[in-house]
C-alpha positions as YAML, in Angstrom:
chain: A
units: angstrom
residues:
- id: 1
  name: MET
  ca: [199.67, 49.63, 135.16]
- id: 2
  name: THR
  ca: [196.00, 48.84, 134.18]
- id: 3
  name: ASP
  ca: [193.97, 46.67, 136.19]
- id: 4
  name: GLU
  ca: [192.91, 44.34, 133.01]
- id: 5
  name: ASN
  ca: [194.68, 42.25, 131.04]
- id: 6
  name: PHE
  ca: [194.68, 42.49, 126.92]
- id: 7
  name: ASP
  ca: [195.80, 40.69, 123.81]
- id: 8
  name: GLN
  ca: [197.46, 42.53, 121.20]
- id: 9
  name: PRO
  ca: [194.90, 44.89, 119.46]
- id: 10
  name: GLN
  ca: [193.63, 43.21, 116.69]
- id: 11
  name: ALA
  ca: [191.44, 45.14, 113.87]
- id: 12
  name: PRO
  ca: [188.26, 42.95, 112.93]
- id: 13
  name: ALA
  ca: [188.08, 42.70, 108.95]
- id: 14
  name: TRP
  ca: [185.05, 44.99, 108.91]
- id: 15
  name: ALA
  ca: [186.79, 47.81, 110.75]
- id: 16
  name: ALA
  ca: [188.51, 50.72, 108.32]
- id: 17
  name: PRO
  ca: [188.86, 48.71, 105.87]
- id: 18
  name: GLY
  ca: [192.24, 49.92, 103.75]
- id: 19
  name: SER
  ca: [193.65, 51.86, 106.31]
- id: 20
  name: LEU
  ca: [197.48, 52.03, 107.17]
- id: 21
  name: TYR
  ca: [196.16, 52.47, 110.65]
- id: 22
  name: ARG
  ca: [194.07, 49.39, 111.59]
- id: 23
  name: GLU
  ca: [195.89, 48.39, 113.94]
- id: 24
  name: ASP
  ca: [196.11, 51.93, 115.73]
- id: 25
  name: LEU
  ca: [192.25, 51.72, 115.75]
- id: 26
  name: ALA
  ca: [192.01, 48.38, 117.10]
- id: 27
  name: LEU
  ca: [193.69, 49.82, 120.44]
- id: 28
  name: ALA
  ca: [192.22, 53.14, 119.95]
- id: 29
  name: GLN
  ca: [188.58, 50.85, 120.52]
- id: 30
  name: GLN
  ca: [190.53, 49.10, 123.64]
- id: 31
  name: LEU
  ca: [191.22, 52.70, 125.05]
- id: 32
  name: ALA
  ca: [187.56, 53.87, 124.65]
- id: 33
  name: ASP
  ca: [186.33, 50.61, 126.74]
- id: 34
  name: ILE
  ca: [188.41, 51.53, 129.13]
- id: 35
  name: ALA
  ca: [187.65, 55.11, 129.23]
- id: 36
  name: ALA
  ca: [183.58, 54.10, 128.91]
- id: 37
  name: ARG
  ca: [183.78, 51.27, 131.81]
- id: 38
  name: ILE
  ca: [185.55, 54.06, 134.40]
- id: 39
  name: ALA
  ca: [183.42, 56.95, 133.31]
- id: 40
  name: LEU
  ca: [180.45, 55.04, 133.53]
- id: 41
  name: GLU
  ca: [181.16, 53.90, 137.04]
- id: 42
  name: ARG
  ca: [181.32, 57.50, 138.14]
- id: 43
  name: PHE
  ca: [178.77, 58.57, 136.33]
- id: 44
  name: GLY
  ca: [175.71, 60.03, 138.81]
- id: 45
  name: ALA
  ca: [177.73, 59.12, 141.84]
- id: 46
  name: LEU
  ca: [176.49, 60.94, 144.50]
- id: 47
  name: ASP
  ca: [180.34, 60.86, 145.73]
- id: 48
  name: LEU
  ca: [181.87, 62.58, 142.53]
- id: 49
  name: ARG
  ca: [184.88, 64.88, 143.30]
- id: 50
  name: VAL
  ca: [184.69, 67.83, 141.80]
- id: 51
  name: GLU
  ca: [187.43, 70.48, 141.59]
- id: 52
  name: THR
  ca: [187.83, 73.83, 139.80]
- id: 53
  name: LYS
  ca: [190.84, 74.25, 137.29]
- id: 54
  name: PRO
  ca: [192.84, 77.42, 136.81]
- id: 55
  name: ASP
  ca: [190.61, 78.15, 133.18]
- id: 56
  name: HIS
  ca: [187.74, 77.77, 135.32]
- id: 57
  name: THR
  ca: [186.75, 74.78, 134.23]
- id: 58
  name: PRO
  ca: [185.38, 71.97, 135.96]
- id: 59
  name: VAL
  ca: [187.30, 68.74, 136.16]
- id: 60
  name: THR
  ca: [186.32, 65.25, 138.16]
- id: 61
  name: ASP
  ca: [187.77, 62.62, 139.57]
- id: 62
  name: ALA
  ca: [186.90, 60.63, 136.54]
- id: 63
  name: ASP
  ca: [188.20, 62.57, 134.18]
- id: 64
  name: LYS
  ca: [191.26, 62.01, 135.68]
- id: 65
  name: ALA
  ca: [191.07, 58.33, 136.34]
- id: 66
  name: VAL
  ca: [189.74, 57.97, 132.93]
- id: 67
  name: GLU
  ca: [193.25, 59.60, 131.62]
- id: 68
  name: ARG
  ca: [195.40, 57.81, 133.85]
- id: 69
  name: ALA
  ca: [194.24, 54.43, 132.85]
- id: 70
  name: VAL
  ca: [194.02, 55.20, 129.25]
- id: 71
  name: ARG
  ca: [197.77, 56.84, 129.62]
- id: 72
  name: ALA
  ca: [198.85, 53.54, 131.36]
- id: 73
  name: ARG
  ca: [197.51, 51.24, 128.60]
- id: 74
  name: ILE
  ca: [199.20, 53.01, 125.88]
- id: 75
  name: ALA
  ca: [202.33, 52.88, 127.49]
- id: 76
  name: GLU
  ca: [202.22, 48.62, 127.26]
- id: 77
  name: ALA
  ca: [200.98, 48.89, 123.89]
- id: 78
  name: ARG
  ca: [202.81, 51.06, 122.07]
- id: 79
  name: PRO
  ca: [205.86, 52.41, 124.47]
- id: 80
  name: GLY
  ca: [207.39, 54.64, 121.90]
- id: 81
  name: ASP
  ca: [204.21, 56.82, 121.50]
- id: 82
  name: GLU
  ca: [203.50, 60.15, 123.24]
- id: 83
  name: VAL
  ca: [200.49, 60.97, 124.70]
- id: 84
  name: LEU
  ca: [198.57, 64.51, 124.93]
- id: 85
  name: GLY
  ca: [195.42, 64.82, 127.62]
- id: 86
  name: GLU
  ca: [193.74, 67.29, 128.90]
- id: 87
  name: GLU
  ca: [194.17, 66.56, 132.73]
- id: 88
  name: TYR
  ca: [197.70, 66.02, 132.42]
- id: 89
  name: GLY
  ca: [199.20, 67.79, 129.59]
- id: 90
  name: GLY
  ca: [202.03, 66.69, 126.84]
- id: 91
  name: ARG
  ca: [203.59, 67.91, 123.47]
- id: 92
  name: ARG
  ca: [201.78, 69.03, 120.82]
- id: 93
  name: PRO
  ca: [202.35, 67.42, 117.40]
- id: 94
  name: GLU
  ca: [203.76, 69.26, 114.74]
- id: 95
  name: ASP
  ca: [203.83, 68.85, 110.93]
- id: 96
  name: GLY
  ca: [206.09, 66.56, 109.65]
- id: 97
  name: ASP
  ca: [207.79, 65.93, 113.34]
- id: 98
  name: GLY
  ca: [207.36, 62.23, 112.55]
- id: 99
  name: ARG
  ca: [205.93, 61.62, 116.32]
- id: 100
  name: ARG
  ca: [203.24, 59.43, 116.75]
- id: 101
  name: VAL
  ca: [201.05, 61.36, 119.58]
- id: 102
  name: TRP
  ca: [198.05, 59.93, 121.19]
- id: 103
  name: ILE
  ca: [195.74, 63.03, 122.25]
- id: 104
  name: ILE
  ca: [192.82, 62.79, 124.91]
- id: 105
  name: ASP
  ca: [190.04, 64.21, 126.50]
- id: 106
  name: PRO
  ca: [188.87, 61.65, 128.92]
- id: 107
  name: ILE
  ca: [185.42, 63.30, 129.43]
- id: 108
  name: ASP
  ca: [184.64, 65.63, 126.58]
- id: 109
  name: GLY
  ca: [181.22, 67.63, 128.48]
- id: 110
  name: THR
  ca: [182.35, 67.21, 131.68]
- id: 111
  name: LYS
  ca: [179.51, 70.01, 132.63]
- id: 112
  name: SER
  ca: [177.14, 67.51, 131.46]
- id: 113
  name: TYR
  ca: [178.80, 64.40, 133.10]
- id: 114
  name: LEU
  ca: [178.86, 66.37, 136.70]
- id: 115
  name: ARG
  ca: [174.82, 67.40, 136.32]
- id: 116
  name: GLY
  ca: [174.04, 63.73, 135.40]
- id: 117
  name: VAL
  ca: [173.27, 64.86, 131.61]
- id: 118
  name: PRO
  ca: [174.19, 61.79, 128.71]
- id: 119
  name: VAL
  ca: [175.76, 63.97, 126.68]
- id: 120
  name: TRP
  ca: [179.73, 63.61, 127.31]
- id: 121
  name: GLY
  ca: [182.07, 61.61, 125.24]
- id: 122
  name: ASN
  ca: [185.51, 59.87, 125.75]
- id: 123
  name: LEU
  ca: [187.54, 61.13, 122.73]
- id: 124
  name: ILE
  ca: [190.71, 58.99, 121.82]
- id: 125
  name: GLY
  ca: [192.21, 60.56, 118.74]
- id: 126
  name: LEU
  ca: [196.11, 59.74, 117.06]
- id: 127
  name: ALA
  ca: [198.25, 62.05, 115.37]
- id: 128
  name: VAL
  ca: [201.15, 60.76, 113.37]
- id: 129
  name: SER
  ca: [203.73, 63.41, 111.90]
- id: 130
  name: GLY
  ca: [201.09, 66.13, 113.07]
- id: 131
  name: ARG
  ca: [198.30, 64.53, 110.97]
- id: 132
  name: ALA
  ca: [195.01, 63.29, 112.85]
- id: 133
  name: VAL
  ca: [195.33, 59.60, 111.45]
- id: 134
  name: VAL
  ca: [192.26, 57.92, 113.77]
- id: 135
  name: GLY
  ca: [189.41, 58.98, 115.97]
- id: 136
  name: VAL
  ca: [187.26, 57.43, 118.34]
- id: 137
  name: VAL
  ca: [184.37, 59.22, 120.12]
- id: 138
  name: GLY
  ca: [182.52, 57.34, 122.58]
- id: 139
  name: ALA
  ca: [179.28, 57.93, 123.85]
- id: 140
  name: PRO
  ca: [178.42, 55.27, 126.42]
- id: 141
  name: ALA
  ca: [175.51, 57.07, 128.26]
- id: 142
  name: LEU
  ca: [173.86, 57.34, 124.81]
- id: 143
  name: GLY
  ca: [174.89, 53.67, 123.79]
- id: 144
  name: ARG
  ca: [176.72, 55.14, 120.92]
- id: 145
  name: ARG
  ca: [180.54, 55.12, 119.41]
- id: 146
  name: TRP
  ca: [181.69, 56.62, 116.10]
- id: 147
  name: TRP
  ca: [185.54, 56.14, 115.08]
- id: 148
  name: ALA
  ca: [186.97, 56.26, 111.79]
- id: 149
  name: ALA
  ca: [191.25, 55.94, 110.40]
- id: 150
  name: GLU
  ca: [192.69, 57.46, 107.64]
- id: 151
  name: GLY
  ca: [191.54, 55.88, 104.28]
- id: 152
  name: GLY
  ca: [188.85, 53.53, 105.90]
- id: 153
  name: GLY
  ca: [185.88, 55.37, 105.89]
- id: 154
  name: ALA
  ca: [183.56, 56.44, 109.13]
- id: 155
  name: TRP
  ca: [181.69, 54.28, 111.03]
- id: 156
  name: ARG
  ca: [178.99, 54.26, 114.10]
- id: 157
  name: ARG
  ca: [177.95, 51.76, 116.76]
- id: 158
  name: LEU
  ca: [174.77, 51.68, 117.96]
- id: 159
  name: ASP
  ca: [173.81, 49.29, 121.54]
- id: 160
  name: PRO
  ca: [169.91, 48.81, 120.89]
- id: 161
  name: THR
  ca: [169.45, 48.72, 124.39]
- id: 162
  name: LEU
  ca: [170.44, 52.36, 124.85]
- id: 163
  name: ALA
  ca: [170.37, 53.73, 121.26]
- id: 164
  name: ALA
  ca: [167.56, 55.28, 119.13]
- id: 165
  name: PRO
  ca: [167.53, 53.86, 115.48]
- id: 166
  name: HIS
  ca: [169.00, 56.17, 113.13]
- id: 167
  name: PRO
  ca: [166.25, 57.83, 110.83]
- id: 168
  name: THR
  ca: [166.49, 56.48, 107.50]
- id: 169
  name: ALA
  ca: [162.90, 56.69, 105.89]
- id: 170
  name: PRO
  ca: [163.96, 58.40, 102.05]
- id: 171
  name: GLY
  ca: [162.80, 62.46, 101.95]
- id: 172
  name: SER
  ca: [161.96, 62.52, 106.05]
- id: 173
  name: VAL
  ca: [163.62, 64.95, 108.08]
- id: 174
  name: PRO
  ca: [163.57, 64.22, 111.73]
- id: 175
  name: GLY
  ca: [161.05, 66.37, 114.01]
- id: 176
  name: ALA
  ca: [159.92, 68.40, 110.71]
- id: 177
  name: PRO
  ca: [156.12, 68.85, 109.47]
- id: 178
  name: ALA
  ca: [155.15, 67.38, 106.31]
- id: 179
  name: SER
  ca: [155.35, 70.79, 104.51]
- id: 180
  name: ALA
  ca: [159.03, 70.92, 105.41]
- id: 181
  name: ALA
  ca: [159.72, 68.26, 102.54]
- id: 182
  name: GLN
  ca: [159.15, 71.32, 99.89]
- id: 183
  name: THR
  ca: [162.10, 73.44, 102.15]
- id: 184
  name: ALA
  ca: [164.66, 70.46, 103.42]
- id: 185
  name: PRO
  ca: [166.56, 67.51, 101.65]
- id: 186
  name: PRO
  ca: [166.63, 64.03, 102.65]
- id: 187
  name: THR
  ca: [168.00, 63.22, 105.81]
- id: 188
  name: ARG
  ca: [171.00, 61.12, 104.34]
- id: 189
  name: PRO
  ca: [171.58, 62.35, 100.50]
- id: 190
  name: GLY
  ca: [174.94, 61.21, 98.66]
- id: 191
  name: PRO
  ca: [176.29, 57.96, 98.17]
- id: 192
  name: ALA
  ca: [177.50, 55.73, 101.22]
- id: 193
  name: PRO
  ca: [181.32, 55.62, 101.49]
- id: 194
  name: ALA
  ca: [183.02, 53.19, 98.78]
- id: 195
  name: SER
  ca: [184.80, 51.07, 101.17]
- id: 196
  name: ALA
  ca: [182.03, 50.25, 103.19]
- id: 197
  name: THR
  ca: [180.97, 46.75, 101.64]
- id: 198
  name: PRO
  ca: [178.55, 44.99, 102.85]
- id: 199
  name: THR
  ca: [176.99, 48.14, 104.57]
- id: 200
  name: ARG
  ca: [175.29, 46.71, 108.14]
- id: 201
  name: PHE
  ca: [177.23, 44.32, 110.49]
- id: 202
  name: THR
  ca: [176.42, 43.39, 113.83]
- id: 203
  name: ASP
  ca: [179.14, 42.58, 116.78]
- id: 204
  name: GLY
  ca: [178.78, 39.63, 119.33]
- id: 205
  name: ASP
  ca: [177.21, 41.66, 121.39]
- id: 206
  name: GLY
  ca: [174.59, 42.55, 119.09]
- id: 207
  name: ARG
  ca: [175.37, 45.96, 118.13]
- id: 208
  name: ALA
  ca: [174.72, 47.37, 115.07]
- id: 209
  name: ILE
  ca: [178.02, 48.56, 112.99]
- id: 210
  name: GLU
  ca: [177.11, 50.40, 110.27]
- id: 211
  name: PRO
  ca: [179.46, 52.89, 107.75]
- id: 212
  name: ILE
  ca: [177.96, 56.83, 107.99]
- id: 213
  name: HIS
  ca: [178.30, 59.68, 105.51]
- id: 214
  name: VAL
  ca: [177.69, 63.39, 105.36]
- id: 215
  name: SER
  ca: [174.77, 65.31, 103.87]
- id: 216
  name: GLY
  ca: [174.49, 66.38, 100.58]
- id: 217
  name: VAL
  ca: [173.12, 69.65, 101.06]
- id: 218
  name: THR
  ca: [174.64, 72.07, 99.09]
- id: 219
  name: GLU
  ca: [172.44, 75.22, 99.98]
- id: 220
  name: LEU
  ca: [172.57, 77.31, 103.39]
- id: 221
  name: ARG
  ca: [168.63, 77.78, 103.73]
- id: 222
  name: HIS
  ca: [168.12, 73.63, 103.58]
- id: 223
  name: ALA
  ca: [171.20, 73.11, 106.75]
- id: 224
  name: SER
  ca: [170.53, 72.48, 109.66]
- id: 225
  name: VAL
  ca: [173.43, 73.98, 112.16]
- id: 226
  name: SER
  ca: [174.61, 73.15, 115.42]
- id: 227
  name: TYR
  ca: [176.65, 74.65, 118.24]
- id: 228
  name: SER
  ca: [177.24, 74.44, 121.83]
- id: 229
  name: SER
  ca: [176.60, 77.82, 123.07]
- id: 230
  name: LEU
  ca: [175.82, 81.68, 122.05]
- id: 231
  name: SER
  ca: [178.20, 83.11, 125.11]
- id: 232
  name: GLY
  ca: [181.49, 82.07, 123.34]
- id: 233
  name: TRP
  ca: [180.84, 83.59, 120.27]
- id: 234
  name: GLU
  ca: [179.74, 86.71, 122.43]
- id: 235
  name: HIS
  ca: [182.89, 86.80, 124.65]
- id: 236
  name: GLN
  ca: [184.94, 86.49, 121.32]
- id: 237
  name: GLY
  ca: [183.11, 89.42, 119.84]
- id: 238
  name: ARG
  ca: [182.15, 87.64, 116.81]
- id: 239
  name: LEU
  ca: [177.91, 86.88, 118.06]
- id: 240
  name: GLN
  ca: [176.86, 88.98, 115.37]
- id: 241
  name: GLY
  ca: [178.55, 87.08, 112.46]
- id: 242
  name: PHE
  ca: [176.84, 83.81, 113.95]
- id: 243
  name: LEU
  ca: [173.63, 85.04, 114.36]
- id: 244
  name: ASP
  ca: [173.63, 86.37, 110.78]
- id: 245
  name: LEU
  ca: [174.22, 82.78, 110.06]
- id: 246
  name: THR
  ca: [171.50, 81.35, 111.99]
- id: 247
  name: ARG
  ca: [169.21, 83.47, 109.70]
- id: 248
  name: SER
  ca: [170.24, 82.19, 106.88]
- id: 249
  name: VAL
  ca: [169.67, 78.47, 107.48]
- id: 250
  name: TRP
  ca: [166.97, 75.90, 108.15]
- id: 251
  name: ARG
  ca: [167.58, 75.01, 111.34]
- id: 252
  name: THR
  ca: [169.75, 75.58, 114.28]
- id: 253
  name: ARG
  ca: [170.41, 73.43, 117.94]
- id: 254
  name: ALA
  ca: [172.42, 73.53, 120.24]
- id: 255
  name: TYR
  ca: [173.39, 69.81, 120.32]
- id: 256
  name: GLY
  ca: [177.10, 70.69, 121.97]
- id: 257
  name: ASP
  ca: [180.16, 69.42, 122.61]
- id: 258
  name: PHE
  ca: [181.22, 66.30, 120.52]
- id: 259
  name: TRP
  ca: [177.58, 65.10, 119.18]
- id: 260
  name: SER
  ca: [177.65, 68.08, 116.88]
- id: 261
  name: TYR
  ca: [179.87, 67.15, 114.84]
- id: 262
  name: MET
  ca: [179.09, 63.67, 115.06]
- id: 263
  name: LEU
  ca: [175.71, 64.56, 113.66]
- id: 264
  name: VAL
  ca: [177.21, 66.26, 110.90]
- id: 265
  name: ALA
  ca: [179.33, 62.92, 110.12]
- id: 266
  name: GLU
  ca: [175.79, 61.06, 110.65]
- id: 267
  name: GLY
  ca: [174.68, 63.72, 107.83]
- id: 268
  name: VAL
  ca: [171.61, 64.59, 110.19]
- id: 269
  name: VAL
  ca: [173.37, 67.76, 110.46]
- id: 270
  name: ASP
  ca: [175.01, 69.79, 108.12]
- id: 271
  name: ALA
  ca: [177.25, 72.16, 109.90]
- id: 272
  name: ALA
  ca: [178.94, 72.85, 113.37]
- id: 273
  name: ALA
  ca: [181.17, 75.25, 114.79]
- id: 274
  name: GLU
  ca: [182.21, 76.72, 117.98]
- id: 275
  name: PRO
  ca: [184.77, 80.13, 118.70]
- id: 276
  name: THR
  ca: [187.26, 78.39, 121.12]
- id: 277
  name: LEU
  ca: [188.54, 74.60, 121.38]
- id: 278
  name: ALA
  ca: [191.53, 72.83, 122.02]
- id: 279
  name: LEU
  ca: [193.39, 70.11, 120.54]
- id: 280
  name: HIS
  ca: [192.46, 67.33, 122.61]
- id: 281
  name: ASP
  ca: [188.35, 68.72, 121.76]
- id: 282
  name: MET
  ca: [189.18, 68.15, 117.98]
- id: 283
  name: ALA
  ca: [191.46, 65.74, 117.28]
- id: 284
  name: ALA
  ca: [189.58, 62.38, 117.51]
- id: 285
  name: LEU
  ca: [186.71, 64.60, 115.73]
- id: 286
  name: ALA
  ca: [188.64, 65.66, 112.55]
- id: 287
  name: PRO
  ca: [189.23, 61.70, 111.25]
- id: 288
  name: ILE
  ca: [185.59, 60.83, 111.64]
- id: 289
  name: VAL
  ca: [184.25, 63.97, 110.25]
- id: 290
  name: THR
  ca: [186.40, 63.75, 107.08]
- id: 291
  name: GLU
  ca: [186.26, 60.36, 106.26]
- id: 292
  name: ALA
  ca: [182.73, 60.39, 106.53]
- id: 293
  name: GLY
  ca: [183.34, 62.96, 103.52]
- id: 294
  name: GLY
  ca: [182.89, 66.17, 105.49]
- id: 295
  name: ARG
  ca: [185.49, 68.80, 105.99]
- id: 296
  name: PHE
  ca: [187.05, 70.04, 109.53]
- id: 297
  name: THR
  ca: [188.78, 73.29, 109.55]
- id: 298
  name: ASP
  ca: [189.39, 76.50, 112.05]
- id: 299
  name: THR
  ca: [186.21, 78.68, 111.87]
- id: 300
  name: ARG
  ca: [187.91, 80.45, 108.87]
- id: 301
  name: GLY
  ca: [187.92, 77.61, 106.65]
- id: 302
  name: GLN
  ca: [192.22, 78.46, 106.79]
- id: 303
  name: VAL
  ca: [193.54, 75.47, 108.99]
- id: 304
  name: GLU
  ca: [193.06, 72.07, 107.86]
- id: 305
  name: GLY
  ca: [192.28, 69.44, 110.67]
- id: 306
  name: PRO
  ca: [192.11, 69.83, 114.28]
- id: 307
  name: PHE
  ca: [194.87, 72.57, 114.65]
- id: 308
  name: GLY
  ca: [193.27, 75.63, 114.93]
- id: 309
  name: SER
  ca: [191.72, 77.32, 118.00]
- id: 310
  name: ASP
  ca: [188.19, 76.93, 116.92]
- id: 311
  name: ALA
  ca: [186.04, 74.48, 114.93]
- id: 312
  name: LEU
  ca: [183.81, 74.07, 111.88]
- id: 313
  name: ALA
  ca: [182.97, 70.72, 110.22]
- id: 314
  name: THR
  ca: [180.43, 70.77, 107.67]
- id: 315
  name: ASN
  ca: [179.08, 68.29, 104.54]
- id: 316
  name: GLY
  ca: [181.84, 69.78, 102.37]
- id: 317
  name: PRO
  ca: [179.57, 71.59, 99.99]
- id: 318
  name: LEU
  ca: [178.80, 74.34, 102.46]
- id: 319
  name: HIS
  ca: [181.93, 74.62, 103.86]
- id: 320
  name: ASP
  ca: [183.19, 78.17, 102.75]
- id: 321
  name: GLN
  ca: [179.65, 79.47, 102.60]
- id: 322
  name: VAL
  ca: [179.21, 79.14, 106.33]
- id: 323
  name: ALA
  ca: [182.89, 80.22, 107.12]
- id: 324
  name: ALA
  ca: [181.91, 83.54, 105.36]
- id: 325
  name: PHE
  ca: [179.88, 84.45, 108.41]
- id: 326
  name: LEU
  ca: [182.05, 83.53, 110.77]
- id: 327
  name: GLY
  ca: [185.56, 84.68, 110.05]
...
């Protein structure tokens, strides 16, 4: 059981309008609140306990505490649902199996978290009958949260005390010289989601809530690509193809982990890819990218959604072009 009392989750009128999974999204938001509170309390703690798992990746006491609390709340609110989490396992959902499975990465970016880097997130996903239908990604140290439910568009919330404003100047490319206007497209070309009317809201704490959409870039030479590291591609024997991709695009940056994919959904990055991932790394990301108008597959473009062993997310028009380098 959690140490907090919660009402039955109710989705506000602006959250994922038109989605059949609005109440599940409301619960996912509660779960993200729980995760953020616990993770922020331990972020930067001098007594943070760090262990090494059998796969040689680190896990902290915060990772475990977040997952335990999230599991407890799911058991209260949805006792018939299952949970698959990074730290305590569970059964993987299968296509058409009829099961409802919450898929949790309690802290994505644990290495950043334990070093005091604020680029880490709490990932909450829901799969129904083997289809990823709800995703919430919270980055509380950055003052940002992203979410989506199938059929309801993709959304973002900014905490004005922590988060920088979104670049919205027409024709601008953040950080690029003026001459780049001839070689790079506007930051957020393309229409906003049809469901996003009106297009901006403010919650009770003064935080801005708005729909997000992928970019309209169609040519690799104009594309911005994000990744996590080169070593993963090298270990897979796929570094040359990835380097060839980087030489074919306008810009590359290793924003890393969940953030690469949320930047694709926001339309400020056009593609993101990683060569080795688990389902818990991807389940929350895929609905947000796809509801923002993008595409999320394995790196070869063959497995739709987060159910492959690696990830490629793009704005859609660039997908096959990028996958050709990574296959």
